C-alpha positions, 0 to 999 in steps of 0.5 A: 226321369228315364223318360226325360233322359230319353227326350233329351237324347232325341233332341240331341240326335236331331241337333248335334247328332244330325249331319247339318249341325256339324256342317254348320259348325265346321263350315263356319270355321272353314269359310272364315278361315278362307275368307279372312286368309287363315287368321288362326295362323297369321295372327297367332304370334301377334295375339301371344305378344298382346296377351304377354305385354310384349306388344303394347298400345293405348288402352281403351275403356274396359274392366279387365286386361287382355290377359285377365279377359283371356284367363276368364274365358279360359276358365270358362272353357277349360273345365269338365270338357277337358277332363270328363268330356274327352274321356266321354268322347273316347268312351262313346266314339273311340280314339278316332273322336280325338282327331275330330276334336282337333279339327274343331279346334283348328277351325274354331280358332278362326270362329273364335277370332270372329265372334270375339272381335264383333262382341268387343266392337258392339259392347256397351256401357250400362248405367252403372258404368259396367261393360256388357258385351257379347253375341246378343248385341251383334246378333241384334245388329245383324238381324236388325231386330231386338227379339233376335238378341233376346232369343240368344240371351235367353238361350245363353241363360239356359246354357250357362246353367245346363252347360257351364254350371251343372256338369261342372259340379256334377263331375266334381262331386262324383270324383270327390266322392269316389276319391275322398268319400266326400258326400256329394251334397256336402260338396255342392253346399260348400262350393255353392257358398264359395261360388256365391261369394265370388260371383257377387263381385262381378267381372272384376272379382271373377277375372282376378280369381280366374287369373290366379286359378288358371295357371295353378290348375295347369301346373298341377294337371300337366305335372301328373299327366307327364308322369303317366305318359312318361311311364307309358311312353312305349304306348304313345306311337300306338295311341296316335296310330289308333287316332289316325288309322280309324278316322274314316272307318270308325273305332274298332272294338278293343277289350270291353269297348265294343267299337264305334262307327265313323258317324259316332266318332265324328259326332262325338269329336265335334260335339266334345270339341265344341263343348271344350273350346266353345268356338261358335257357341258365343259364350267366351266373347262375353268375357273378352268384351270387357277387355281394355284393348283399343282395337277390337281385332286385337282382342280377337287375336288374343282369343285365337290362343284359347281353342289352341290351349284348350283343345290342341294342348289340354284335351290332347294331354288328357287323351294321351293319358287315357289311351296310353294307359289303356284303361279306356278298354278296361272294366272297373267296379262302380255303382250302376246308374239306372239310365245306363243300365239295360237287361237284354235277352240271351247270353253275350260275351265281349270276347266274341266278335259277332256279339261285339258287332251286334251289341255295338249296333244295339248301342247305336240303335239306342242313341238313334232311337231305332230298333231295326239294325240289331238282333239284340232284344231287351229282356222283359219279365222277372229277375230272381235274385238270391243273396245279391246274385242274379239267378237268371242265365238267359240274359245279359246285364249291360251297363255303360255300353259294356257287358257288366260282370260280377254284378251285386244287387243290394240295399245300403244300410245306415252304416255306409260300410254295411249292405244288405244283399237283396233276395227276391224278384225284380220286374223288368219292363219291355225296354229292359229297365227295372220297374221300381216297386215295393220290394226294390225301393232303395235297391242299388246295383254294383258291378264291373263295367266300362266307366266314362267322364271324369271317372275314366280320366281318374282311373287313367291317372291312377293306373301306374306309379302315381297310384291313388295320388294320380286320382288325387291329382284329377280330383284336385285338377277337376275341382279347380278346372270345373269350379272356375268354369262355373264362376265364368259361366255365371258371368255369361248368364248374368250379362244375358240376364242384364240384356233382357231384364236389366241389372235389377234381375241379375241378383235373382239369376245368380241365386237361381244359378247357385241353386242349380249348382247345388242340385246338380251335385246329387242328380244323375250324371247321364241326364246332366251331360244330355242337358249340356249337349242339347243347350250347347247346340241350341245356343250356337245356331243363332250365333253362327248365322249372325257371324255369316251375316256380318262377314263383310263388316268383319273383313272391314275390321281386319283390313282397317286394323292391318292398314292402321297398325 
């Protein structure tokens, strides 16, 4: 499992972690912003009028209203990226990563406008009367090759599982387990059954569920966020200062946070921005293609609202809660994941500036798979554990990119409230990782370290007057956010399946989708997020290229709409 996790990290480093992918992503948005005359600002108000019914025009064929299409796409976008993803970006890239998320959203509004307009234009009616649309259709048109559309659709099928499915239930199960002590497998099984009941109804049932869930989850989440931010109002100016002052220098070390380079803040901001609002990814155009709008540009205008609400509003609220509460620099007790656990030679302290610098380099080296910049070396040899406590004094335990404290080695017993403190020796290999053997089977390790993803957001909401109720808000909000995302993404996957194999294959895909949903409730969260990073980048590349090829056709669409309006 560790080898697979490292393989995913290498792929991510050469995709979204390299210079060319952010350039392609942002460059596409910048190009179309200039080429089409800043449509994200020019058409924003009109898109709002269409979706609220204040601007009405003759409806065309379709299966959903503009509002239902928007809320379905929103339910697919507003998920763990807004709750866990923002926290993950701050954990790795620091506050400066939030600025780059905003940049992704501003130009992503234009990218979304383009891809939704083209998807709506090239949608088709299948033999059963249902509407099917998305980038696979306009990609086939742009390359004039069926295989190009099949490539995108195949990647979208994988992306639906690796991005829209697995991270969602993984975060739900983790937070419900931490907050309510609900077994992760039980969470997966119950929600998996509910997911199946909804997705078998197709886009009509999915849209109706999404149109109800999105407003409810927004009210619950924003209500709690206002309380937390209001309680920490004196920290709001400092939070914005942390975001803007370190944009081009990287995020400085603070508390248990070791700091992040400019490149890391940029990468995480762009990656989380894309994962959050999905602009350029080609997913939400599949939902928008079902809308009953007469002119394709009109639904494109509606889609401009999506990145704005998702990233500029919701992600910013999450970031402000985390930064103003200062929990992102604090260590909390948690069970250590093996993929994020390292034993390093020597004694290090995060209060020592030189140690901070070297450990930050160590983290960067692990992500880039280089070994030259840091003086920090992995420990190898035997660990001596006495009554659950580490006896070795010549090493440092490193977990979640932070120095771990108050570490306990134990074996859980059948009674969940009781543990057996471990005694004996544990072997550590040259990579600073535990080698499982007979004596360490079932070994668990707990201690205090930085936390990330939805757990960090949960700690932020529960840090003040709300207390445990704040964590309940995140748990319930995440349940609604993430579950609705999984529902929408199944539709994206089954439309891609129908494009390649026909409607007969859709039920098979749905069954596999639900199986992966249940499985992801119990597997390592780090691996789940790394799968998401890789597939999001892979599916975006052919979509962004196709948008550029069809640029003239897009401009003609906008011009004809303005003339005939």
